[in-house]
C-alpha positions as CSV (number, residue, x, y, z in Angstrom):
1,M,-10.4,5.9,8.0
2,N,-7.1,6.1,10.0
3,K,-6.4,2.4,9.2
4,I,-6.6,3.0,5.6
5,V,-4.4,6.2,5.7
6,S,-1.9,4.2,7.8
7,L,-1.9,1.2,5.5
8,I,-1.4,3.6,2.4
9,L,1.3,5.4,4.3
10,L,3.2,2.0,5.2
11,L,2.8,0.8,1.6
12,F,4.6,4.0,0.2
13,I,7.3,3.6,2.8
14,S,7.9,0.2,1.8
15,I,8.0,1.0,-1.8
16,S,10.6,3.9,-1.2
17,T,12.9,1.8,0.9
18,H,12.8,-1.0,-1.8
19,A,13.6,1.4,-4.5
20,Q,16.6,2.7,-2.7
21,N,18.2,-0.7,-3.2
22,E,18.0,-0.6,-7.0
23,I,20.5,2.2,-8.4
24,E,22.2,0.2,-10.8
25,M,21.0,2.7,-13.6
26,A,22.5,5.7,-11.7
27,D,25.8,3.9,-11.1
28,T,26.0,2.9,-14.8
29,M,25.4,6.5,-15.9
30,R,27.8,7.8,-13.4
31,S,30.4,5.3,-14.6
32,N,30.0,6.4,-18.1
33,G,29.8,10.2,-17.4
34,K,26.3,10.6,-18.8
35,I,24.8,11.6,-15.4
36,Y,26.4,15.0,-15.8
37,T,24.5,15.2,-19.1
38,V,21.3,14.5,-17.5
39,V,22.0,17.0,-14.7
40,A,22.9,19.7,-17.2
41,V,19.6,19.1,-19.2
42,C,17.5,19.1,-16.1
43,L,19.2,22.4,-14.9
44,T,18.8,24.1,-18.4
45,I,15.0,23.2,-18.3
46,L,14.8,24.3,-14.7
47,F,16.4,27.6,-15.4
48,G,14.5,28.2,-18.5
49,L,11.2,27.8,-16.7
50,F,12.4,30.3,-13.9
51,F,13.3,32.8,-16.7
52,Y,10.0,32.3,-18.2
53,V,8.0,32.8,-15.1
54,F,10.1,35.8,-14.2
55,T,9.5,37.5,-17.5
56,L,6.0,36.5,-17.5
57,D,5.6,38.2,-14.0
58,K,7.2,41.4,-15.3
59,K,4.9,41.6,-18.2
60,I,1.7,41.0,-15.9
61,S,3.0,43.6,-13.5
62,R,3.4,46.2,-16.4
63,L,0.0,45.4,-17.7
64,E,-1.5,45.7,-14.2
65,K,0.1,49.0,-13.6
66,E,-1.1,50.2,-17.3
67,N,-4.6,49.0,-16.4
68,N,-4.7,50.8,-12.9
69,T,-3.6,54.1,-14.4
70,K,-6.5,54.0,-16.9
71,L,-9.1,53.4,-14.3
């Protein structure tokens, strides 16, 4: 079992080191200025998810508080 886990771990390490050599797309996007658009979209989605989770937590907390006062 340890041999299989070690083999899989080494396989993932070799894949990740191979992938680090191929950054042509990032260089192209950076030179065109499109990388900032990608980062802005990712940050917008991330902030939207955080806002959604925060408001959902507030609503759930309010409902739990109302439910506890009724009992």
